[in-house]
Structures are given as C-alpha cells and as structure tokens.
N, C-alpha and C positions, 0 to 999 in steps of 0.2 A: 359015811354019814357024819363022822366027827369033823372031817375037813370042811365040808360045806357049811356046817354050823359055825365053825370058827370064822369062816370068811364073812358070814352074815353078821356076826357080832362085831367084827372089825369094821364093816361098812356102817353099822348102826352107830358105833362110837365116833366115827369120822364124819358123819353127815352134817352135824350142826356147824362145825368150822367151815366146811365147804359152802354151805348155804349162806353163812355170814359173809364169807369172802365174795360170794357171788352178788350178795346184796350190795356190798361196798363197791364192787366193780361197776355197778349200774348207776351209782350216785352221780348226778350232774354237778360240775364245778360252778362256783359263783361267777356270774357274768358281770359286765360293766354296770348294769342297772342295780344289780345286787350290791356291788361295792358302793355305788353312789347312795343307795338307800341306807346302807349301814353307816355312812358318814353323816347323812342327814339326821339319822336317829340320835347321833351323838350331840346334836345341837351345839356345835362349836361356833357360837356367835361372838365369843369374846376373843380378844387378840392373843396370839401366842406370846407367852411371856417367859423370858429366860431369867437367869440369876440377877442380872443388873437391870431388868425391866426396860429393855430397849428392843424395839421392833425395827428391823431393817427391811426396807423395800427398795428394790432395784428398778430404776426407770430405764428400760432398755432403749426406748426411742420416743421422740416427740414430734408432732406435726403442728406447726404454728401457722395461724391465719389471722390477720388483723381485719376485723369487721368494719370498724369506723373509728374516726378520731374527731372529737368535738373541740375545735379550736377555741370556742367561746369559754368553755369551762375547763379545758385542758384535761379531758378524760379519754382514755383509749379502751375500746371494746375489742376483745380477742376471743378466738376459739382455738383451743389447744387439745389435740388428741394425745393421750398419754398411754403408752404401753408399759405395763409394770409387772414385776414378779416378786413374790415373797415366799418364804418357806414356813409351812405349818406342819410340823412332824406328826401331829395327831390326825392329819388327813391322809397320811401315807399308809401303805400296806406292804412295807418291806419285810415284815415278819410273817406275812401270810404266804400261803402256798400259791396264790394266784399270780400269774405272770403278765397280767394286763398292764400295758405301759401307762395309759392315760384314761381318765374318766371326766365327765362333765357334771358340774353341780350348779344348782341355782344360786344366784348371788345373795338372795335374802335368807339363805340357810347357813351361811358361813360368815366369818368376819371379813370385812372389806376395809382397807385403809382409807381414811378420809384425808385428802390433800387440801391444804389450806394455802392462803396467800399472805405473805408477810408484808405487803404494801398496805399496812394498816397500823393503827396505834392503840386502839381500844376495841376489844372484841365483845360481841354479844353472844349469848348461847346459840348453839346450832339448832336450827329448825329442820326437821327431816320429815319427808313423806315416804311413800313406798320405795321408790327407786331414785328419788331426787333429793340431793342434800344441798341445802342452801346455807351459805355462810354470810352473815351480816357483820360488817365491821365499819369503823369510822376512821376516815383519814383526817387527821388534825391539821388545821391550817392556823398557825400561830399558837398562842397560849390559851386562847379562850375557846370553850366548847361550842360557843355560838357560831363559830366559823367552820364547824365540822361538816364533812360531806360523807354520804353513805357510799361505801364501796361494796359491790356485790360480786360474789363468786358462786356459780352454780356448777355442781358436779353431777353429771348424768352418766350412767353406764353405757358403754358403746354397744354391748349385748347384755342380755339378761342371764347369761351363763358364764361360768369360768371353767378353765381347764386345769385339772389337777394331775400331776405326774405321780409316779409310784413312790418317789422319795418325799412327797408332800409339797413339792414346788407348785405354786398356784400362779397361773398366767391370766391376766385380766387387762382390759382397756377401758378407759373412761374418757369423757369429753368435758373439758372445762370451758365455761363461758365466764370470762373475767372482765371486770371493769376497774381499771386502776387510774389513779390520779397521777399525771406525769407533767412535770414542769420542764418544758423545753425552751431553750433560749430563742425567743422570737425577736431579738433586737434587730436582726437584719432581714426581717420579713419583707417580701416573700422568698428571699433567698436563704432558706433555713435548712440546716442539717443538724440532727440531734439524735439522741438515744433515750429509750425508756426502759427501765428495768421491770421485769415480771418475776417476782421472787416466789416461785413455786416451792413449797417446803412442807415438811411434816409439822409436828407439834412437839413442844418440850415443856414438861412440868418440872417440879423440883426433884422428883424421883424417877419418873418414867418419861420416855420420849419415843417418837416415831421418826427414825432417820431415813432420809432418802439418799440413795446413791444414783445420781443422775449421770447418764452416759452422754458422750459428745454427739450422739446421733440425733441432731435437731434439723428438721427440714422445714422449708418455707413454701407456702402455697398462697396464691391470691395476693400478690404484693401490692397492687394498686387499688386504693379505695378513695375515690373523690380526688381532692387535690393532694392528699397525703399518699406517699408510697413507702412500702417497707422494702429496704434494700437487702438486709440480711438479719439473721437471728443466730446468735452464738451463745454457747454456755460460757459463763464467766465465773471465775473464782477470785475473790479479792484476797487481800493480805490476811484477813481473819478467817480464811478457809470457808467463807460463806459463798454459796452457789446461787446464781440467779441467771435468768435469760436476759441478754442485752439485745433489745430490739432497735435496730438502726432505722431512722425515719428521715425522710426528706419531703419537701413540698415542690409540686410542679408550679413554677412561678408564672406560667403563661396567663392564667385567669386573673390573678391579682395584678399582674403588670398591665394587662389590657384595661381592666376596670378601675384601677386606682392610680397607678403611677403614670401611665401614659396620658390620661385626661388632665392630671394636675400639671404635667409639663406643657401640654397644649394650651391650657388656660393661661399659664404664665407667658407663653409665646404670644398668644392673642393680646394679652395686656401690653406687652412691649410694642407690638405692631399698632396698637390703638393710639400710640403717641403721634402717629402720622395724621390722625384726624384733627380738624380744627376745633378749638375749645370755645370759640365765641358763641356759637349757636346752642351749645348744650348737648350735641350728639355724643361727644366723647364721654361726658359724665353719665349719661343714661347707659351707654355701653359698658362702662366700668362697673356701674351698679349691678348690671345683669351678670357680669362675671363673678362678682362677689356672692350674689345670691345662688348662682349655679354651683359655686365651689362648696357652699355649705351642704349641698346634697351629698357630696362625696365624703364629707365628714360624718354624716349620719350613716352612710354605708360602712365606713370604717369602724365606727363605734358599735355597730350591730354584728360585726364579724370577728373582731379581735377581742381578747380579754381586756378588762378595764383596769385591773390592778396588777400588783407585783412590782418587784424591783428591776425587772427586765422589760420595761415597756418597749414596744416596737419603735424603731427609729422612724417609721412611717408616721407616727403621731406627731413627732417633732417636725418632720418634713411638711405635713399638712398645716401645722401651726405657722411655720415660717411662710408658707405660700399664702395663707390667709392674711397674715400681717402685711406682706408685700402688696397684696391686692388692695387691701384697705388703705395703705399709705399711698399707693398710686391713685386711688380714687380721690383721696383728700387733696393730694397735690393738684389734680386736675380741677377740682372745685376751687381751690385757692387761686390757681392761675386764671380761671374764668373771672373770678372777682377782681383780680389784679388788672386784667385787661380792660375791665369796665371802669375801674376807679384806680386811683394812685395808692390805695391802701386796701389791705385785705381784712382790716378790722371790722367786725360786724357793728360795733357801737358807733362807728363814724358814719355820717351821712354820705351818700354817694352823689357825685355831680352828674354821673351818667350811669344809671343802673340798667336801663333798658334801651334797646335800639330805637324805640318810639320817641324817646326824648330828642334824638337827633332830627327826627321828622318835624317835631314841634319847632325846633330852632330854625329849620329851613323855611317853615311856613311863616314865621315872624319876619325872616329875612326877605322873603318874597313880598310881604305886605309893606315892608319899609321901602323896597325898590319901587313898588307900584306907587307908593305915596310920593316918593321923590320925583318920579317921572311925571306924575300928575301935577305936582307943585311946579316943576320946571316948565311944563307945557302951558299951564294956566297963567303964567306970568306973575307968579308970586313975588312979592317984593324982595324975598331973600335972594341973595346973589348966587350966581352959579358956582362961585368958589366955595361957599359954605356947603352947598349941596354935594359937590364933588369930594369935599373933605370928609363929609359924613359917609359917603360911599366908600372912600378909601379906608377909613377907620373900620367900617363894617367888614370889608374884605380882609383886612389885616387880622381882625378878630377871628374870622372864620379860618384863615390860614393857621393862625396860632393854635386854635382849638384842634384843627385836624392834625397838626404836627404833634401836639400833646397826646392826642389819641394814638397816633402812629408810634410815638415813642413808648407809650405804655404797652401797646401791643407787641412792639419789638422787644421790649424788656421781658414781657411775659413769655414770648417765644424763646428768648435766650435762656431764661430759667427752665423752660420746658426741655430744651436740648440738654441742659446741665442735668436735670433729673433723669432724662433718658439714659445718658451716659452713666449716671450714678447707679441706676437699677441694673444696667448691664454688668458693671463691675461687681455689684453685690451678688448677682446670680453666678458669675464666673467663680468668685471666691467661695460661694456656698457649694457649688459643684465640686471644687477641689477639696474642701473640708469634708464634704459628705463621703467622697471616695476614700479619703484617708481614714475616716472613722469606721467605715465598713471593713477596712482591711485589718483593723485591730480587734483583739478579743477583749472587749470592755466588760461585758456582763457574763457571769458564770453562774450555773445552777448546780445544785446537789440533789440528785434523786435517790440517794442511798441513806437518807436520814430516817428511815422507817424501821430499822432493826431494833428488836427488843433486847436490851442488854441486861435485863433484870435477873436472868438465870445463868449468866456466864460464870458467876462465882461458884456455882454448884457443879461445874463440869468436871472438876478434878476430884470430886468426892466419890469414894468407892461404895457403891450400894450392894455389892455382891454379899452373899452369905455362904456359910459352910455348915454342914451338918455335924 
C-alpha cells in the first residue's frame, strides 16, 4: 500500500508542469497578419531617423515615358515609375521567434518617402490627399516673379500596399507625373536635337535630409509623342555629385518641312518665274500681291506654333522675314517697272504723258480725223497746195514714229531693268542659301537647363549633426 501511495503523490506533484507544457505545445505561432497588425498598431508614420537625421532611400529601377511636349511654352509632361527601397528597423522582427520572411502593410499606416522635383526655384507647401501627393512649385523665368510658371509633380502609389522584409527593408513603387520647363535650342528648327533634365531628388533642410541613391537601371517606354521623339534616358552625375535624368529629345522634321519650309521655297520660286510675265497689263503685279498675301498665312502658322521669346529664336523666323522682304521688294520693283514703261519717270508727283493705254487710242482717233480732213480738203479743191498738205502728213507720220520709238525705248529700258532685277534676285537667293547652310552648321546658340539647383544649403553639408550619449 505504501508504494502505490507514493506513486500517486508523485503523479500529483508532477501533473501541473505537464499540463502547462501541454498547453504551451498547443499555442499557435503568430502568422503574417498577426505580424502586420502588430506593426500597424505601432503607428510608425514618422520617418526612421538615425543620429545625423538622414534618411536614405534606394531607387532600384525607373521606367520613363514622355507623355507630351508643348513647343509653344517649352514644357514636357512625363510619367515615371519608380521602384524604391528603404530600411525601417522598427518594422522588422529579427528579435522575434517568427521566421516569416515578408509581410504586406498598407501604405497609409507607415512612413512613405515623398520624392520631389528639383526643376523649381520657389516651393509651396505640399498638399496631400489620401494616397495622392501633389507638389506645387514655381519655375522662375528672369528676375521678376510675374514671369513665373507653375510646375506640377504628382506622386501616386503604384499599389496600395508595401512589402516589408524581416530586417525592416521596405519595397514600394510609385508613379510620378511630372511637368518640367525645358529650354531646348530651337535655332535650327525643325532639325532639332536637345536634352531636358528631370531632377528627381529627395529633400534637404539645414539639419535633416532625405537622400536618394539612384541606380543606373533606367528604361524607356513610348519614345514617340507627336513630332517629338525620346531617343534615350540616362542617369547623369555632374561635377558636383548631383544626380538627374537626362532625357534626349529630337523632332521629326517631316511635318514642319512640308508645312513651313517647302511652301516658302515654292513661293520664292513662283516669284522668280513671275518675271516671265509681261508687266504692261498689270497681271504680274496682281500675281505678286497674291504671293505676298499668301505668305503672311505661313507667318501666322509659325507664330502659333513656336515660342515667341527667348535668346534662341528659331532661324525659321529670320528665314520667313527674309522671304517676306524679298517678296515685297519684288512686288515694288514690278510696280515701278510698270510705271516706268508707261512714262519716262517713276515719280508719282510728276504728270504722266501716257498713263493708260486708252490715251494711245485717243491719239490715233485724232490722227484719223486729221487724215480724213486732209483727204477731204484735197479732193474738194481747197486753195491750199498739195505740197502743204503732204508736208502736214509727213510731219504727222514722223511725230507718230517718234512717239512709238520713244515708247519702245522706254519699254525696252524697263525690260532691261527687269532682267537686271531678275539676275539680282537670283544672286541674292544663292548667297542666302550658302549663308543659311553655313549658319546651321555652327553652334551659335547655347542653353543651360541646369540653373535650377538650390545652393542655399551646401554650406551646411560638412557640419556634423551627430550626437553621443
């Protein structure tokens, strides 16, 4: 009896630890949702801050797409998908027993870095909605704020969730819709090749900053938008270690060549061919006036398409001005030669002996009347002698011949001047074509698109903000 009693007592004393161990063996471990809820409850909506108050975000890859380019205001709209990573140790679970590698968290429950655009000079406060962050800034043009233009950058999350790894590394993707002001050299328009910087960056204050480490993995999609084409996008680092995207752009010259350059050349050719028309009747003058009026239409098209200001005005402006001056000069020369063919002077204040062809008809009518009178006088047996009558007729014929020779000499002189003017315009056009080709081969105008950097905080870069306990 003693032995069974001792065994019962031993089982009685050992039963609580066994039951406790059994209870622990049936406890379920924390799953992914449990880990995610635990991080959400921490409300880690502020940025992870180390000793020197610098947050580092790695841009692993970017996908660039140009949406449009407005040549009139020189603004480029782009869409950029940015894949980024950063480390927030408070979101990790390295010290816990769970071996789950990754979890998913909503973006509105943790801190998300805000990417800004450096293509601006004065910033406004950031306006935010639920998942859309809009940055308003002003691109200064000149020294006066009246010439400022608004530059917009909209950052939208690619997904509403982020992936968090066990060590606290957060992976996220955002989509940037940017509008930047870009000064491209349009001097040789429409044969233009240029580049436009897109300075995606963090932010920097006097003590804290958000630094971006941008990788070289930048891809291009949708290269053609209208007449503008994106040839390549590369990450560029300048001498001051500043990083930006260099977007290389070019223009398809076919549309502008067909609508602007080719018509202007054909109009000049038609003006040269119009020298073959006679200028006595006025047909040439009306034709040249029509050419001048039609050319003004192309000037209106050009002014509505290209920017109006800047120190790099397109050479096409000067080309159209030259063509208009030549057409007007050709029209004036034709008018002057018409006047000169009708009279021996092109001065308006001087009276014309023969301004209209009807005057010649009046002279012929008077001559016919004189002939009829002489004939009647001779036949009627007028006392005047036949010698006097013949002398009058001879004088009249000599006057007519002299007048006709004078008219012919004036017309011949006018046509001689017309040939001289024709050769003069041909020489001017040939010299102009040579000079135009020479100018387009030289780099006359240069633009600087990197004048937007803020240098106000560079003096604080070498200051040590770290602290020690």
